[in-house]
C-alpha positions in Angstrom: 97.2 192.3 28.7 96.5 188.6 29.1 99.4 186.2 28.2 98.0 183.9 25.5 100.5 181.1 26.2 99.6 181.0 29.9 95.9 180.9 29.1 96.5 177.9 26.6 98.6 176.2 29.3 95.8 176.6 31.8 93.1 175.4 29.4 95.2 172.4 28.6 95.6 171.7 32.2 91.8 172.0 32.8 91.2 169.4 30.0 93.7 167.0 31.2 92.0 167.3 34.7 88.5 166.8 33.1 89.7 163.8 31.1 91.3 162.2 34.2 88.5 162.9 36.6 85.3 163.1 34.5 82.8 162.4 37.5 84.6 165.0 39.8 84.8 167.7 37.0 81.2 167.1 36.2 80.3 167.4 39.8 82.3 170.8 40.0 80.7 172.2 36.8 77.2 171.3 38.2 77.9 173.1 41.4 79.4 176.2 39.8 76.8 176.5 37.0 74.0 175.8 39.6 74.6 179.1 41.2 77.0 178.7 44.1 76.3 181.7 46.4 78.0 183.6 49.0 77.7 181.9 52.3 77.7 178.4 50.8 79.9 176.0 52.7 82.3 173.7 50.7 83.7 170.7 52.5 86.3 168.2 51.2 88.0 165.2 52.7 91.3 163.8 51.5 92.4 160.4 52.5 95.9 159.3 51.5 96.7 155.5 51.4 97.4 154.3 54.9 96.5 157.6 56.5 93.5 158.9 58.4 91.2 161.2 56.5 91.6 165.0 56.8 88.6 167.3 56.3 88.6 171.0 55.7 85.7 173.3 54.6 85.3 176.8 53.6 82.5 179.4 53.4 82.3 181.0 50.0 82.8 184.7 49.9 82.2 187.2 47.1 86.0 187.2 46.0 85.8 183.4 45.6 82.8 183.8 43.3 84.7 186.4 41.2 87.5 183.9 40.8 85.2 181.1 39.7 83.6 183.4 37.2 86.9 184.2 35.7 87.8 180.6 35.4 84.5 179.8 33.7 85.3 182.3 31.0 88.5 180.2 30.1 86.3 177.5 28.6 
């Protein structure tokens, strides 16, 4: 059985993230709803103040898609 309090807390955190970062949240939504497929490469770069950028990437697997679909259902 799903814990309603945990789901509400996660939804609240999602709403806060979307409010704080509307362009990034819209980008993620577009990529997810646009049909990210298995084999897609996602790359992200993080640059902390005063430090060199660090980049990592991942190749999307079927289990990743299942997680994303589960998260979409929390809207």
